[in-house]
C-alpha positions in Angstrom: 17.6 93.7 -6.3 19.9 96.1 -4.5 23.3 96.0 -2.9 23.8 94.5 0.6 23.6 97.4 3.2 26.8 96.1 4.8 28.9 95.0 1.8 27.9 97.7 -0.5 27.8 97.7 -4.3 31.4 96.5 -4.7 30.3 93.1 -3.6 27.4 93.1 -6.1 24.4 95.2 -7.1 21.7 92.5 -6.5 22.7 90.7 -3.3 19.8 92.0 -1.3 16.1 92.6 -1.8 13.6 95.1 -0.3 10.3 93.7 0.9 7.6 96.3 1.7 5.0 95.6 4.4 2.2 93.3 3.2 -0.9 91.5 4.3 1.2 89.2 6.5 3.9 91.4 7.9 3.3 95.0 9.1 6.9 96.3 8.6 9.2 96.6 5.6 12.6 94.8 5.6 15.7 94.2 3.5 17.0 90.7 3.1 20.6 90.2 2.2 22.0 87.0 0.7 25.7 88.1 0.7 28.2 85.4 1.3 25.5 82.7 1.2 24.0 84.0 4.5 20.5 85.3 4.9 20.5 88.5 7.0 17.4 90.5 7.7 17.6 94.3 8.1 14.8 96.3 9.5 14.2 100.1 9.9 14.4 101.8 13.3 11.1 103.6 12.8 9.3 100.3 12.4 11.1 98.5 15.3 8.0 98.6 17.5 6.1 96.5 14.9 8.7 93.7 14.7 7.3 90.4 15.7 3.7 91.4 14.9 1.7 89.5 12.4 -1.6 90.8 10.9 -4.6 88.8 11.9 -7.0 87.5 9.2 -9.7 89.9 8.3 -12.9 88.1 9.5 -16.5 89.0 8.7 -19.4 88.9 11.1 -19.7 85.1 10.8 -16.0 84.6 11.6 -15.1 83.6 8.0 -12.1 85.0 6.3 -12.9 87.7 3.7 
């Protein structure tokens, strides 16, 4: 975990988690759980990718690989 980007480490050192891009989501994000709320933070350089979802990788027959 990591501190919440807004609250800082005074509130706790593991109130947020970093999630790198993966097979489903093409942009990294930080999710904060401070105060019982779920808040998603994204990075400005990846803003143009927000909302995109990777399509399944299909072979010539249309089956997922």
